C-alpha positions as CSV (number, residue, x, y, z in Angstrom):
1,M,29.7,-56.9,43.3
2,S,32.0,-55.0,45.7
3,R,31.9,-54.7,49.5
4,I,32.8,-51.8,51.7
5,T,32.7,-51.2,55.4
6,V,31.7,-47.8,56.8
7,G,31.8,-46.3,60.3
8,P,32.0,-45.1,62.9
9,F,28.8,-43.1,62.9
10,N,27.6,-41.9,66.2
11,R,28.8,-38.6,67.5
12,V,28.7,-39.8,71.1
13,E,30.3,-43.2,70.8
14,G,31.1,-44.9,67.6
15,D,30.9,-48.7,68.1
16,L,28.9,-49.3,64.9
17,E,30.2,-50.8,61.7
18,I,28.1,-51.4,58.5
19,S,29.2,-53.6,55.6
20,L,27.6,-52.6,52.3
21,E,27.5,-54.8,49.2
22,M,27.4,-52.6,46.2
23,E,26.0,-53.7,42.8
24,N,25.3,-51.6,39.8
25,G,26.1,-48.4,41.7
26,R,23.7,-49.1,44.6
27,V,23.6,-50.8,47.9
28,A,22.4,-54.4,47.3
29,A,22.7,-55.6,50.9
30,A,23.7,-54.2,54.3
31,Y,25.1,-56.0,57.4
32,V,25.0,-54.0,60.6
33,N,27.6,-54.9,63.2
34,S,27.5,-53.9,66.9
35,P,31.1,-54.8,67.7
36,L,31.2,-54.1,71.4
37,F,30.0,-56.8,73.8
38,R,29.1,-55.5,77.3
39,G,27.6,-58.1,79.6
40,F,25.2,-56.2,81.9
41,E,22.8,-59.1,81.9
42,Q,25.5,-61.4,83.4
43,I,26.5,-58.7,85.9
44,L,22.9,-58.8,87.2
45,V,22.7,-62.6,87.7
46,G,23.1,-63.5,91.4
47,R,22.2,-60.0,92.7
48,E,19.3,-59.1,94.8
49,A,16.3,-58.0,92.7
50,M,16.4,-54.4,93.9
51,D,20.1,-54.1,92.9
52,A,18.8,-53.7,89.3
53,L,17.8,-50.1,90.1
54,V,21.4,-49.3,90.8
55,I,23.1,-51.3,88.0
56,V,20.9,-50.9,84.9
57,P,21.2,-47.1,84.6
58,R,24.9,-47.6,84.0
59,I,24.1,-49.3,80.7
60,C,24.0,-45.9,79.2
61,G,24.9,-42.3,80.1
62,I,22.4,-40.9,77.6
63,C,19.2,-42.8,78.4
64,S,19.9,-44.0,82.0
65,V,16.5,-42.8,83.2
66,S,14.9,-45.0,80.6
67,Q,16.8,-48.0,81.9
68,S,15.7,-47.1,85.4
69,A,12.1,-46.7,84.4
70,A,12.1,-50.1,82.7
71,A,13.7,-51.8,85.7
72,A,11.3,-50.2,88.1
73,A,8.4,-51.3,85.9
74,A,9.7,-54.9,85.8
75,L,10.2,-54.9,89.6
76,G,6.7,-53.5,90.0
77,D,5.3,-56.3,87.8
78,L,7.2,-58.8,89.9
79,A,5.8,-57.3,93.1
80,G,2.3,-56.7,91.8
81,V,2.4,-53.0,92.5
82,R,1.9,-49.9,90.4
83,P,3.0,-46.3,91.0
84,T,0.6,-44.0,92.8
85,P,-1.0,-41.4,90.5
86,N,1.4,-38.7,91.8
87,G,4.3,-41.1,91.5
88,Q,3.4,-41.8,87.9
89,R,3.2,-38.1,87.1
90,I,6.6,-37.5,88.5
91,S,8.0,-40.6,86.8
92,N,6.5,-39.3,83.5
93,L,8.1,-35.9,84.0
94,I,11.5,-37.4,84.7
95,L,11.4,-39.8,81.7
96,A,10.0,-37.1,79.4
97,A,12.8,-34.7,80.4
98,E,15.4,-37.2,79.4
99,N,13.5,-38.2,76.2
100,L,13.0,-34.7,75.0
101,A,16.6,-33.7,75.8
102,D,17.6,-36.7,73.6
103,H,15.4,-35.5,70.7
104,F,16.7,-32.0,71.1
105,T,20.4,-33.1,71.2
106,H,20.0,-35.4,68.3
107,F,18.6,-32.7,66.1
108,Y,21.1,-30.0,66.9
109,L,24.3,-31.9,67.5
110,F,24.0,-35.3,65.8
111,F,21.8,-34.9,62.8
112,M,21.8,-31.4,61.4
113,P,25.6,-30.8,61.3
114,D,25.8,-33.2,58.4
115,F,24.1,-30.6,56.2
116,A,26.9,-28.2,56.8
117,R,29.4,-30.4,55.0
118,E,31.3,-29.1,52.0
119,A,29.6,-31.7,49.7
120,Y,26.4,-29.5,50.0
121,R,28.1,-26.1,49.3
122,M,26.3,-25.6,46.0
123,R,22.8,-26.1,47.6
124,P,20.7,-23.0,48.0
125,W,20.2,-23.5,51.7
126,F,23.9,-24.3,52.5
127,A,24.9,-20.9,53.8
128,A,22.0,-21.0,56.3
129,A,22.8,-24.6,57.3
130,E,26.5,-23.8,57.7
131,G,25.9,-20.7,59.7
132,R,23.5,-22.4,62.0
133,F,24.7,-26.0,62.3
134,K,28.4,-26.3,61.4
135,A,30.3,-28.0,64.3
136,L,32.1,-25.6,66.6
137,S,31.4,-22.5,64.6
138,G,27.6,-22.7,64.0
139,S,25.3,-20.5,66.1
140,A,22.9,-23.3,67.0
141,A,25.2,-25.0,69.6
142,G,25.8,-21.7,71.3
143,D,22.1,-21.1,72.1
144,A,20.7,-24.6,72.0
145,L,23.1,-26.1,74.6
146,P,22.2,-23.5,77.3
147,A,18.5,-24.1,76.5
148,R,19.1,-27.8,77.0
149,A,21.0,-27.3,80.2
150,A,18.3,-25.2,81.7
151,F,15.7,-27.8,80.7
152,M,17.7,-30.6,82.3
153,Q,17.6,-28.7,85.6
154,I,14.2,-30.5,85.9
155,M,16.1,-33.7,86.4
156,G,18.0,-32.3,89.3
157,L,14.9,-30.9,90.9
158,L,12.8,-34.1,90.6
159,A,15.3,-36.9,90.3
160,G,18.2,-35.6,92.4
161,K,20.8,-36.0,89.6
162,W,21.3,-37.1,86.1
163,P,22.4,-39.6,84.9
164,H,21.9,-42.7,87.1
165,T,19.2,-41.4,89.4
166,L,17.8,-43.7,92.1
167,T,14.5,-41.8,92.4
168,L,12.4,-44.1,90.3
169,Q,10.9,-47.0,92.3
170,P,8.4,-49.8,91.6
171,G,5.7,-48.0,93.5
172,G,6.4,-44.4,92.3
173,V,9.2,-42.0,93.3
174,A,11.4,-41.8,96.3
175,R,10.8,-38.2,97.0
176,A,7.9,-35.7,96.8
177,P,8.9,-32.4,95.3
178,Q,8.2,-29.4,97.5
179,A,6.0,-26.5,96.3
180,A,8.9,-24.2,95.5
181,E,10.6,-27.0,93.5
182,R,7.4,-27.5,91.5
183,L,7.4,-23.8,90.7
184,R,11.0,-24.0,89.5
185,V,10.1,-27.0,87.3
186,F,7.2,-25.2,85.8
187,A,9.5,-22.2,85.1
188,A,12.0,-24.4,83.4
189,L,9.3,-25.9,81.2
190,R,8.0,-22.4,80.3
191,E,11.5,-21.3,79.4
192,F,12.1,-24.3,77.2
193,R,8.8,-23.8,75.5
194,A,9.6,-20.2,74.8
195,W,13.0,-21.1,73.3
196,M,11.5,-23.8,71.0
197,E,8.6,-21.5,69.9
198,K,11.2,-18.8,69.0
199,R,14.1,-20.8,67.6
200,L,13.1,-24.4,66.8
201,F,9.6,-23.9,65.4
202,G,9.0,-20.2,65.0
203,D,5.4,-20.9,66.1
204,R,3.4,-22.0,69.2
205,L,3.8,-25.7,70.1
206,E,0.1,-26.2,69.9
207,N,0.1,-25.0,66.3
208,I,2.8,-27.5,65.4
209,V,0.8,-30.4,66.9
210,A,-2.2,-29.2,65.0
211,I,-0.6,-29.7,61.6
212,E,-2.7,-32.7,60.5
213,S,-1.8,-33.4,56.9
214,I,1.0,-33.1,54.3
215,A,-1.0,-30.4,52.6
216,A,-1.2,-28.5,55.9
217,L,2.5,-28.9,56.5
218,R,3.1,-27.5,53.0
219,R,0.9,-24.5,53.8
220,W,2.8,-23.9,57.0
221,M,6.1,-24.0,55.1
222,D,4.9,-21.6,52.4
223,A,3.8,-19.0,54.9
224,R,7.4,-18.8,56.3
225,P,10.8,-18.1,54.9
226,A,13.3,-21.0,54.8
227,T,15.4,-19.4,57.6
228,G,12.3,-18.5,59.8
229,S,13.1,-21.4,62.2
230,D,15.3,-24.4,62.5
231,F,12.3,-26.7,61.7
232,R,11.5,-24.7,58.6
233,L,15.1,-24.9,57.5
234,F,15.1,-28.7,57.9
235,L,12.0,-29.0,55.8
236,E,13.6,-26.9,53.1
237,I,16.7,-29.2,53.1
238,A,14.5,-32.4,53.2
239,D,12.5,-31.2,50.2
240,D,15.6,-30.3,48.2
241,L,17.4,-33.5,48.9
242,Q,14.2,-35.6,48.7
243,L,15.0,-37.2,52.1
244,S,11.5,-38.8,52.1
245,R,12.7,-41.1,49.3
246,Y,15.5,-42.7,51.5
247,G,15.6,-45.0,54.5
248,R,12.4,-46.9,54.1
249,A,12.4,-50.0,56.3
250,T,9.7,-52.5,57.3
251,D,6.5,-50.4,57.4
252,R,5.8,-52.0,60.7
253,F,5.8,-49.7,63.7
254,L,5.9,-50.8,67.3
255,S,5.2,-48.9,70.5
256,H,5.2,-50.2,74.1
257,G,3.0,-47.2,75.1
258,A,4.6,-44.0,76.4
259,Y,3.8,-42.1,79.6
260,P,1.2,-44.1,81.5
261,R,-1.8,-42.3,82.9
262,E,-5.2,-43.4,84.3
263,G,-6.9,-45.4,81.6
264,G,-3.9,-45.8,79.3
265,W,-1.0,-43.8,77.9
266,L,-0.4,-40.4,76.5
267,L,0.9,-42.3,73.4
268,P,-0.8,-45.8,73.3
269,R,0.7,-49.3,72.9
270,G,0.3,-51.2,69.7
271,V,1.8,-52.2,66.3
272,L,0.9,-50.4,63.1
273,D,1.3,-53.1,60.5
274,L,1.0,-51.3,57.2
275,P,1.6,-54.5,55.0
276,A,-1.3,-56.1,56.8
277,G,-3.3,-52.9,56.7
278,S,-4.1,-53.0,60.4
279,L,-3.3,-51.6,63.9
280,Q,-2.7,-54.5,66.2
281,P,-2.3,-54.9,69.9
282,F,1.2,-55.4,71.2
283,L,1.6,-58.4,73.5
284,P,4.9,-59.2,75.2
285,A,4.3,-62.9,74.4
286,D,4.6,-62.1,70.7
287,V,8.3,-61.2,71.1
288,L,11.1,-63.7,70.3
289,E,14.9,-63.1,70.1
290,D,16.8,-64.8,67.3
291,V,20.6,-65.2,67.7
292,S,21.4,-67.1,64.5
293,H,23.7,-64.3,63.2
294,A,25.0,-63.1,66.6
295,W,28.1,-64.2,68.4
296,L,25.9,-65.7,71.1
297,E,25.1,-69.3,72.0
298,D,21.6,-70.7,71.5
299,D,19.8,-73.2,69.4
300,Q,16.5,-71.5,68.6
301,P,14.6,-68.2,69.0
302,R,13.4,-67.7,72.5
303,H,11.1,-65.3,74.4
304,P,13.2,-62.8,76.4
305,S,12.0,-64.3,79.7
306,E,13.6,-67.6,78.6
307,G,16.6,-66.2,76.9
308,D,20.3,-66.0,77.9
309,T,23.3,-64.0,76.8
310,R,26.2,-66.4,76.4
311,P,29.0,-65.1,74.1
312,V,30.9,-67.4,71.8
313,E,34.2,-66.5,70.2
314,E,33.5,-68.0,66.8
315,K,30.3,-68.8,65.0
316,V,29.5,-69.5,61.4
317,G,27.3,-66.8,59.9
318,A,27.6,-64.5,62.8
319,Y,28.6,-60.8,62.3
320,T,27.4,-58.9,65.4
321,W,26.8,-59.0,69.1
322,C,23.3,-57.8,68.6
323,K,20.3,-60.2,68.9
324,A,17.5,-60.1,66.4
325,P,14.2,-59.4,68.2
326,R,11.1,-60.1,66.2
327,W,7.4,-59.3,66.7
328,Q,5.2,-62.2,65.5
329,D,8.3,-63.2,63.4
330,Q,8.3,-59.8,61.7
331,V,10.9,-57.0,61.6
332,V,9.5,-53.8,63.2
333,E,10.8,-50.3,63.6
334,C,10.5,-48.3,66.8
335,G,11.1,-44.7,67.9
336,A,9.3,-41.4,67.8
337,L,7.9,-42.1,64.3
338,A,6.5,-45.4,65.5
339,R,4.9,-43.9,68.6
340,Q,3.2,-41.1,66.6
341,A,2.1,-43.6,63.9
342,V,0.6,-46.0,66.4
343,A,-1.1,-43.1,68.3
344,G,-2.7,-42.0,65.1
345,H,-1.4,-38.4,64.7
346,P,-2.9,-37.5,61.3
347,L,0.2,-36.0,59.8
348,I,2.4,-38.9,60.8
349,R,-0.1,-41.5,59.7
350,E,-0.3,-39.8,56.2
351,L,3.5,-39.6,56.0
352,V,4.0,-43.3,56.7
353,V,1.1,-44.5,54.5
354,E,2.5,-42.5,51.7
355,A,6.3,-43.3,52.0
356,G,6.8,-45.5,55.1
357,G,9.5,-44.7,57.6
358,N,12.2,-42.6,56.0
359,V,14.8,-40.0,56.9
360,A,12.4,-37.0,56.7
361,S,9.4,-38.6,58.5
362,R,11.6,-39.8,61.4
363,V,13.0,-36.3,62.1
364,I,9.5,-34.7,61.7
365,A,8.1,-37.2,64.2
366,R,10.9,-36.5,66.7
367,L,10.3,-32.8,66.5
368,L,6.5,-33.2,66.7
369,E,7.0,-35.2,69.9
370,L,8.9,-32.2,71.4
371,A,5.9,-30.0,70.7
372,L,3.4,-32.6,72.0
373,V,5.0,-33.7,75.2
374,V,6.0,-30.3,76.7
375,P,2.4,-29.3,77.1
376,A,1.7,-32.7,78.6
377,M,4.5,-32.1,81.1
378,E,2.9,-28.9,82.1
379,A,-0.4,-30.7,82.7
380,W,1.2,-33.5,84.8
381,L,2.8,-30.8,87.0
382,R,-0.6,-29.0,87.5
383,E,-2.3,-32.4,88.3
384,L,-0.1,-33.1,91.3
385,D,-2.1,-33.3,94.5
386,E,-1.7,-34.1,98.2
387,G,-1.8,-37.9,97.7
388,P,1.2,-40.2,98.2
389,F,4.1,-40.3,95.8
390,C,5.1,-43.9,96.4
391,V,3.7,-47.2,97.6
392,Q,5.9,-49.7,99.3
393,A,6.8,-52.7,97.2
394,S,7.4,-56.1,98.8
395,I,9.6,-58.0,96.3
396,P,8.7,-61.8,96.4
397,A,11.5,-64.3,96.7
398,D,10.4,-66.1,93.5
399,G,8.7,-64.9,90.4
400,R,9.0,-63.0,87.1
401,G,8.5,-59.5,86.0
402,C,8.4,-57.5,82.7
403,G,8.9,-53.8,82.3
404,L,8.0,-52.1,79.0
405,I,8.6,-48.4,78.5
406,E,9.3,-46.0,75.6
407,A,12.8,-44.5,75.6
408,A,13.6,-41.7,73.2
409,R,14.7,-44.1,70.5
410,G,11.7,-46.5,71.0
411,G,10.5,-49.6,72.8
412,L,12.7,-50.7,75.8
413,G,11.9,-54.0,77.6
414,H,13.4,-55.6,80.7
415,W,12.5,-59.2,81.7
416,L,13.7,-60.6,85.0
417,T,13.4,-63.9,86.9
418,V,14.0,-64.1,90.6
419,R,14.6,-67.3,92.7
420,G,15.4,-67.3,96.4
421,G,15.4,-63.5,96.3
422,H,18.2,-63.3,93.7
423,I,18.1,-62.6,90.0
424,V,18.7,-65.8,87.9
425,R,17.9,-64.2,84.5
426,Y,17.7,-60.7,83.3
427,Q,17.2,-59.9,79.6
428,I,17.0,-56.5,77.9
429,I,15.8,-55.5,74.5
430,A,16.7,-51.9,73.7
431,P,15.3,-49.7,70.9
432,T,18.5,-49.9,68.9
433,T,18.4,-53.7,69.3
434,W,15.1,-53.6,67.4
435,N,16.2,-51.1,64.8
436,F,19.8,-52.3,64.3
437,S,19.2,-56.0,64.5
438,P,21.0,-58.5,62.2
439,R,19.3,-61.1,60.0
440,D,17.3,-63.8,61.6
441,A,17.3,-67.5,60.9
442,A,15.0,-66.9,57.9
443,G,17.6,-64.5,56.5
444,T,15.4,-61.5,56.9
445,P,17.4,-58.3,57.4
446,G,16.8,-56.0,60.3
447,A,15.2,-52.5,60.0
448,L,18.3,-50.5,59.3
449,E,19.7,-53.2,57.0
450,Q,16.5,-52.9,55.0
451,A,16.6,-49.1,55.1
452,L,20.1,-48.9,53.5
453,V,19.3,-51.1,50.5
454,G,19.0,-49.1,47.3
455,L,21.0,-46.1,48.3
456,P,23.2,-44.8,45.5
457,E,26.9,-45.3,45.8
458,A,27.6,-41.9,44.4
459,E,26.0,-40.2,47.4
460,P,27.8,-41.6,50.5
461,L,26.3,-38.9,52.8
462,L,22.9,-40.6,52.4
463,V,24.2,-43.5,54.4
464,Q,25.0,-41.1,57.2
465,H,21.5,-39.5,57.0
466,V,19.7,-42.9,57.1
467,V,21.7,-44.3,60.0
468,R,21.4,-41.1,62.0
469,S,17.7,-40.8,61.3
470,F,17.3,-43.9,63.6
471,D,19.3,-42.1,66.3
472,P,21.6,-45.0,67.2
473,C,22.6,-45.6,70.8
474,M,25.0,-48.5,70.4
475,V,26.0,-49.0,74.1
476,C,22.3,-50.0,74.8
477,T,22.2,-52.4,71.9
478,V,24.1,-55.4,73.4
479,H,24.7,-56.2,77.0
């Protein structure tokens, strides 16, 4: 048996290392290391509760709105208030703008450029992939980045700025957009829709959402040339490289529920547990954090509301700064695939039942979410009325709060405890903490660690594809 270390991976920031144990030409075991300790949870201790709205967005410059939304939800839970209907619609629009921009950026800048590498030169689709996605010279960046920039103007109009907006509040949003601003937001949405329908999908968004089975997806593919759209080209590549065979993890999919609305969510909360053959409710009480293999001090798994983040310099068996969150003692996967699987989209359900979570299904779900959420954003904008956009929240001197939202990469949770008006405990579980967790006390590997097992040593690019299919954001992983 041999052991190799690979990394960095991310094209934004690369603090990710993976040790692979190779046996008989394949990965026998993987150990995922988040080597950067950050300490935001300690920074928050001793601060006034509302200071969290200023501090937690700085955790990440990619998904800062998600951190703001989770903090606002936790403070709202502490105060016993919920956003007004208008406030919730604007909050959804702001969070969706960031989440969709993340999906868009991941596909065009982080994931697809790997298929323009020289190792794939002999593939029939290589010329198209190189011409479209090769870093610096490919045509995609030249037209995708302006489309993304125009879409992100929504953030400036509704949130004032991005990243690190202060607009999201426990009771809604700090500012009601004027009629002219709403028209500009709607125009930006229509422009982004038109770009995706022409370049990304080559079809109306509603037609993409209506693809309800693998057979229907195959018919959609057969009716179009491989270069007819970027989605179609990806499907061609995925078929040729058999990407659905690689990167299967736990077959358990968790969603906190995305985009609240009256009576529930656009994408509901729950856990699709395929090994158990059931869709189960998600309850925050079912979450524990294990630190047995992290450079953190503790003696047993704890609920986040009771947890701490105390670093230790040396610890037997530790190999990462990342905790190991578990749902009912089980490893779960989160992200766009999990959201769509829990929500019951027929195509995604069929994909995960047939082959679990894998490289192809994660990317398909991410792109499907683009097609699904843009029309929802248009609807939220039309639903705005003359009602209030925020309700005043009175933060109690003592108490606890929990904020659960869905970031682009999956379930994000904030737990805070306040005494005497100041924070005494603040714990965060980010999506990448779930997906990139280490082994727990029982020795069970995390989701990515499981997904890497079995990959052939002779095809090192597959490791890149599997890792990037989870869309890692390592600065969010440890605090």
